ZAROVEX-288449 format. One record per atom (N, C-alpha, C): y, z, x; atom name. Coordinates in Angstrom, 1 decimal. Layout:
REC       py       pz       px   site
REC        Y        Z        X     CA
...
//
This chain:
REC       py       pz       px   site
REC     59.6     18.7    -25.9      N
REC     57.9     19.1    -25.3     CA
REC     58.1     17.3    -24.9      C
REC     57.5     17.4    -23.6      N
REC     57.0     15.8    -23.1     CA
REC     55.6     15.8    -23.2      C
REC     55.8     14.7    -23.2      N
REC     54.0     13.8    -23.7     CA
REC     53.8     13.1    -22.4      C
REC     52.5     13.2    -22.3      N
REC     51.9     12.0    -21.3     CA
REC     51.6     10.8    -22.0      C
REC     51.6      9.4    -21.2      N
REC     50.9      8.4    -21.6     CA
REC     49.8      7.6    -20.4      C
REC     48.7      7.7    -20.9      N
REC     47.9      6.9    -19.9     CA
REC     47.8      5.4    -19.7      C
REC     48.0      4.3    -19.5      N
REC     47.7      3.2    -19.5     CA
REC     46.3      2.6    -18.5      C
REC     46.1      1.3    -19.1      N
REC     45.1      0.6    -18.0     CA
REC     45.3     -0.3    -18.0      C
REC     45.1     -1.1    -16.5      N
REC     45.3     -2.7    -16.4     CA
REC     44.4     -3.0    -15.3      C
REC     43.7     -4.4    -15.1      N
REC     43.1     -4.5    -14.1     CA
REC     43.9     -5.6    -13.2      C
REC     43.9     -5.5    -11.9      N
REC     44.3     -6.3    -10.9     CA
REC     43.5     -7.7    -10.8      C
REC     43.6     -8.9    -10.7      N
REC     43.2    -10.3    -10.0     CA
REC     41.9     -9.1     -9.1      C
REC     40.8     -9.8     -9.3      N
REC     39.8     -9.0     -8.1     CA
REC     39.8     -9.9     -7.0      C
REC     40.8     -9.8     -5.7      N
REC     40.8    -10.4     -4.6     CA
REC     41.6     -9.6     -3.9      C
REC     41.1     -9.0     -2.4      N
REC     41.1     -8.1     -2.0     CA
REC     42.8     -8.6     -1.0      C
REC     43.1     -9.3     -0.9      N
REC     44.5     -9.9     -0.2     CA
REC     45.0     -9.8     -1.6      C
REC     45.4    -10.1     -2.7      N
REC     46.3     -9.9     -4.0     CA
REC     46.1     -8.1     -3.6      C
REC     45.0     -7.4     -4.2      N
REC     45.3     -6.2     -4.2     CA
REC     46.2     -5.7     -3.3      C
REC     45.7     -5.6     -2.0      N
REC     46.4     -5.0     -0.8     CA
REC     47.8     -5.6     -0.9      C
REC     48.4     -7.0     -1.4      N
REC     50.0     -7.0     -1.2     CA
REC     50.3     -6.2     -3.3      C
REC     49.5     -6.2     -3.8      N
REC     50.2     -5.4     -4.6     CA
REC     50.6     -4.1     -4.4      C
REC     49.6     -3.6     -3.8      N
REC     49.6     -1.8     -3.4     CA
REC     50.9     -1.9     -2.1      C
REC     51.4     -3.0     -1.5      N
REC     52.1     -2.8     -0.6     CA
REC     53.5     -2.9     -1.3      C
REC     53.6     -3.8     -2.5      N
REC     54.3     -3.8     -3.6     CA
REC     55.0     -2.3     -3.9      C
REC     53.8     -1.1     -4.4      N
REC     54.6     -0.1     -4.6     CA
REC     54.8      0.8     -3.6      C
REC     54.6      0.5     -2.7      N
REC     54.8      1.5     -1.8     CA
REC     56.1      2.3     -1.7      C
REC     57.3      3.4     -1.3      N
REC     58.2      3.9     -1.6     CA
REC     59.1      3.1     -1.1      C
REC     60.2      2.5     -1.9      N
REC     61.0      1.6     -1.9     CA
REC     60.8      0.1     -2.0      C
REC     59.4      0.3     -2.3      N
REC     59.2     -1.2     -2.2     CA
REC     59.6     -2.0     -4.2      C
REC     59.4     -1.7     -5.2      N
REC     60.2     -2.0     -6.1     CA
REC     61.7     -2.0     -6.1      C
REC     61.8     -3.4     -6.7      N
REC     63.5     -3.0     -6.7     CA
REC     64.2     -2.0     -7.1      C
REC     65.6     -1.6     -7.3      N
REC     65.7     -0.6     -7.4     CA
REC     66.6     -0.6     -9.2      C
REC     66.6     -1.9     -9.6      N
REC     67.2     -2.3    -10.8     CA
REC     65.8     -1.8    -12.1      C
REC     64.4     -1.8    -11.2      N
REC     63.3     -1.7    -12.0     CA
REC     63.1     -0.2    -11.9      C
REC     63.5      0.5    -10.4      N
REC     62.9      2.1    -10.6     CA
REC     64.0      2.8    -11.8      C
REC     65.5      2.2    -11.7      N
REC     66.6      2.9    -12.6     CA
REC     66.1      2.5    -14.1      C
REC     65.3      1.7    -14.5      N
REC     64.9      1.2    -15.6     CA
REC     63.7      2.1    -16.5      C
REC     63.0      2.4    -15.1      N
REC     62.2      3.3    -15.7     CA
REC     62.9      4.8    -15.7      C
REC     63.5      5.5    -15.2      N
REC     63.9      6.0    -15.8     CA
REC     65.0      6.9    -16.8      C
REC     66.1      5.9    -16.5      N
REC     66.7      5.6    -18.1     CA
REC     66.3      5.6    -19.1      C
REC     64.9      5.6    -19.4      N
REC     64.4      5.6    -20.7     CA
REC     63.7      6.8    -21.1      C
REC     63.7      7.7    -20.3      N
REC     63.1      8.5    -20.4     CA
REC     62.3      9.0    -20.0      C
REC     61.5      8.2    -19.1      N
REC     60.1      8.4    -18.2     CA
REC     60.6      9.2    -16.8      C
REC     60.2     10.6    -17.2      N
REC     60.4     11.5    -16.1     CA
REC     59.3     11.4    -14.5      C
REC     58.2     10.8    -15.4      N
REC     57.3     11.4    -13.7     CA
REC     56.3      9.6    -14.2      C
REC     55.9      8.5    -13.3      N
REC     55.3      7.8    -13.2     CA
REC     53.9      7.3    -12.0      C
REC     53.0      7.8    -12.3      N
REC     52.0      7.5    -11.0     CA
REC     50.8      6.1    -11.1      C
REC     50.7      5.9    -10.6      N
REC     49.9      4.7    -10.7     CA
REC     48.7      4.9     -9.7      C
REC     47.1      4.9    -10.3      N
REC     46.2      5.1     -9.7     CA
REC     45.5      3.7     -9.1      C
REC     44.7      3.7     -8.3      N
REC     43.9      2.2     -8.3     CA
REC     42.7      2.6     -7.5      C
REC     41.2      2.2     -8.6      N
REC     39.9      2.3     -8.0     CA
REC     39.4      0.9     -8.2      C
REC     38.9      0.1     -6.9      N
REC     38.7     -1.1     -7.2     CA
REC     39.9     -1.9     -7.3      C
REC     39.6     -2.9     -8.6      N
REC     40.7     -3.9     -9.1     CA
REC     41.4     -2.6    -10.5      C
REC     41.2     -1.9    -10.5      N
REC     41.4     -1.2    -11.9     CA
REC     42.5     -0.1    -11.6      C
REC     43.5      0.0    -12.1      N
REC     44.6      0.5    -11.9     CA
REC     45.0      1.5    -13.4      C
REC     45.6      3.0    -13.1      N
REC     45.5      3.5    -14.2     CA
REC     47.0      4.0    -14.2      C
REC     48.1      4.0    -14.5      N
REC     49.4      4.4    -14.9     CA
REC     49.3      6.0    -15.8      C
REC     50.0      7.0    -15.1      N
REC     50.2      7.9    -15.7     CA
REC     51.7      8.2    -16.2      C
REC     52.0      8.5    -16.9      N
REC     53.6      8.7    -17.3     CA
REC     54.0     10.2    -18.2      C
REC     54.9     10.7    -17.7      N
REC     55.2     11.9    -18.1     CA
REC     56.0     11.7    -18.8      C
REC     56.4     11.3    -20.2      N
REC     58.0     11.4    -20.6     CA
REC     58.2     12.3    -21.6      C
REC     60.4     11.9    -21.7      N
REC     60.8     13.1    -22.6     CA
REC     60.9     12.6    -23.8      C
REC     61.1     13.5    -25.1      N
REC     60.8     13.5    -26.2     CA
REC     61.5     11.7    -26.5      C
REC     62.5     12.3    -26.4      N
REC     63.1     10.3    -26.8     CA
REC     62.8      9.1    -26.2      C
REC     61.6      9.2    -25.3      N
REC     60.9      7.8    -24.7     CA
REC     60.1      7.2    -26.1      C
REC     61.1      5.6    -25.9      N
REC     60.6      4.9    -26.9     CA
REC     60.2      3.5    -26.2      C
REC     58.7      3.3    -26.3      N
REC     58.5      2.0    -25.6     CA
REC     58.8      0.5    -26.0      C
REC     59.1      0.5    -27.3      N
REC     59.6     -0.5    -27.3     CA
REC     60.8     -1.2    -27.4      C
REC     62.0      0.4    -27.5      N
REC     63.1     -0.1    -27.0     CA
REC     63.5     -0.3    -25.6      C
REC     61.9      0.3    -24.4      N
REC     62.4     -0.4    -23.1     CA
REC     61.7     -1.4    -23.2      C
REC     60.9     -1.9    -23.9      N
REC     60.5     -3.2    -23.7     CA
REC     61.7     -4.5    -24.3      C
REC     62.2     -4.0    -25.1      N
REC     63.2     -4.9    -25.6     CA
REC     64.2     -4.8    -24.6      C
REC     64.8     -3.6    -24.2      N
REC     65.5     -3.5    -22.7     CA
REC     65.7     -4.2    -21.6      C
REC     64.4     -4.5    -20.9      N
REC     64.3     -5.2    -20.0     CA
REC     63.8     -6.7    -20.1      C
REC     63.6     -6.7    -21.5      N
REC     63.6     -8.2    -21.7     CA
REC     65.0     -8.8    -21.5      C
REC     65.7     -7.9    -21.7      N
REC     67.6     -8.5    -21.6     CA
REC     67.7     -8.4    -19.8      C
REC     66.8     -7.9    -19.0      N
REC     67.7     -7.9    -18.0     CA
REC     66.5     -9.3    -16.9      C
REC     67.4     -9.7    -16.2      N
REC     66.9    -10.7    -15.4     CA
REC     66.0    -10.7    -14.3      C
REC     66.6     -9.2    -13.9      N
REC     66.0     -8.7    -12.3     CA
REC     64.7     -8.1    -12.8      C
REC     64.5     -7.4    -13.7      N
REC     63.4     -6.6    -14.7     CA
REC     62.5     -7.6    -14.6      C
REC     62.7     -8.7    -15.3      N
REC     62.2     -9.7    -15.6     CA
REC     61.6    -10.6    -14.6      C
REC     62.6    -10.9    -13.4      N
REC     61.7    -11.4    -12.4     CA
REC     60.7    -10.4    -11.4      C
REC     61.0     -8.8    -11.6      N
REC     59.8     -8.5    -11.2     CA
REC     58.5     -8.4    -12.2      C
REC     58.5     -8.3    -13.4      N
REC     57.3     -9.0    -13.9     CA
REC     56.7    -10.1    -13.9      C
REC     57.4    -10.8    -13.7      N
REC     56.8    -11.8    -13.5     CA
REC     55.8    -12.4    -12.2      C
REC     56.7    -11.5    -10.9      N
REC     56.4    -11.5     -9.8     CA
REC     54.8    -10.5    -10.1      C
REC     55.0     -9.8    -10.7      N
REC     53.2     -8.7    -11.1     CA
REC     52.5     -9.3    -11.7      C
REC     52.8    -10.2    -12.4      N
REC     51.8    -10.8    -13.4     CA
REC     50.9    -11.9    -12.2      C
REC     51.2    -12.2    -11.2      N
REC     51.1    -13.1    -10.4     CA
REC     49.8    -12.2     -9.9      C
REC     49.6    -11.1    -10.1      N
REC     48.3    -10.3     -9.3     CA
REC     47.7     -9.2    -10.5      C
REC     48.0     -9.2    -11.8      N
REC     47.8     -8.6    -12.9     CA
REC     46.8     -9.8    -13.7      C
REC     46.1     -8.9    -14.5      N
REC     45.1     -9.3    -15.6     CA
REC     44.7     -8.4    -16.9      C
REC     45.1     -8.3    -17.7      N
REC     43.9     -7.6    -18.8     CA
REC     43.0     -7.2    -18.2      C
REC     42.9     -6.0    -19.0      N
REC     41.1     -5.5    -19.4     CA
REC     40.8     -6.5    -20.5      C
REC     39.3     -6.2    -19.8      N
REC     38.4     -7.6    -20.9     CA
REC     38.8     -7.4    -22.5      C
REC     38.9     -6.0    -23.0      N
REC     39.2     -5.6    -24.4     CA
REC     40.5     -6.2    -24.7      C
REC     41.3     -5.9    -23.8      N
REC     42.8     -5.9    -24.2     CA
REC     43.3     -7.4    -24.9      C
REC     42.5     -8.5    -25.1      N
REC     43.3     -9.4    -25.4     CA
REC     44.3     -9.9    -24.1      C
REC     45.7    -10.3    -24.7      N
REC     46.8    -10.7    -23.9     CA
REC     47.5     -9.3    -23.5      C
REC     47.6     -8.4    -24.0      N
REC     48.1     -7.2    -23.4     CA
REC     47.7     -6.6    -22.0      C
REC     48.9     -6.5    -21.3      N
REC     48.8     -6.3    -19.9     CA
REC     48.7     -4.5    -19.7      C
REC     49.5     -3.9    -20.1      N
REC     49.0     -2.3    -19.9     CA
REC     48.7     -1.9    -21.3      C
REC     47.2     -1.0    -21.1      N
REC     46.7     -1.0    -22.5     CA
REC     46.8      0.6    -22.7      C
REC     47.2      0.9    -23.4      N
REC     47.2      2.5    -23.9     CA
REC     45.7      3.4    -23.9      C
REC     45.6      4.2    -23.1      N
REC     43.9      5.2    -23.1     CA
REC     44.2      5.8    -24.0      C
REC     43.0      6.4    -24.7      N
REC     43.5      7.9    -25.3     CA
REC     42.8      8.7    -25.0      C
REC     43.2      9.7    -24.9      N
REC     42.8     11.3    -24.6     CA
REC     41.3     11.4    -25.2      C
REC     40.4     12.1    -25.0      N
REC     39.5     13.1    -24.9     CA
REC     39.1     13.9    -24.7      C
REC     39.4     14.4    -23.7      N
REC     39.3     16.1    -23.3     CA
REC     40.4     16.7    -22.7      C
REC     40.6     17.4    -22.7      N
REC     41.5     18.5    -22.3     CA
REC     41.3     19.5    -22.2      C
REC     41.4     19.9    -20.6      N
REC     40.8     21.3    -20.4     CA
REC     41.3     22.7    -21.1      C
REC     42.6     22.7    -21.4      N
REC     43.8     23.0    -21.9     CA
REC     43.3     23.8    -23.7      C
REC     42.2     22.8    -23.9      N
REC     42.2     23.0    -25.4     CA
REC     40.3     23.7    -25.1      C
REC     40.0     23.8    -24.0      N
REC     38.1     24.3    -24.2     CA
REC     38.5     25.6    -23.7      C
REC     37.5     26.5    -24.8      N
REC     37.4     28.3    -24.7     CA
REC     37.4     28.8    -23.3      C
//
């Protein structure tokens, strides 16, 4: 059974930086190795939404998806790390996240569970 993950992150509140970040995420923008890394770990679909400088990432993952294993694998890939370093120039954690970049959001409502 697939699972859905929702994560949040802020961008630095600078219109030029935000526009550049959005441009990096156009189709074909991220390096192929990054896209391959996402797909290889069991992420079936990923979308990033933006409102102001707030990002919301929705991931539909397969049962074998392991965020820690993906992070460990990505830490060993210099091309993925180069992408992460570049993206970090645009990003900042949400205020309550400490230094954690993408912070998991907790689901509090699901239409399918309503009478």
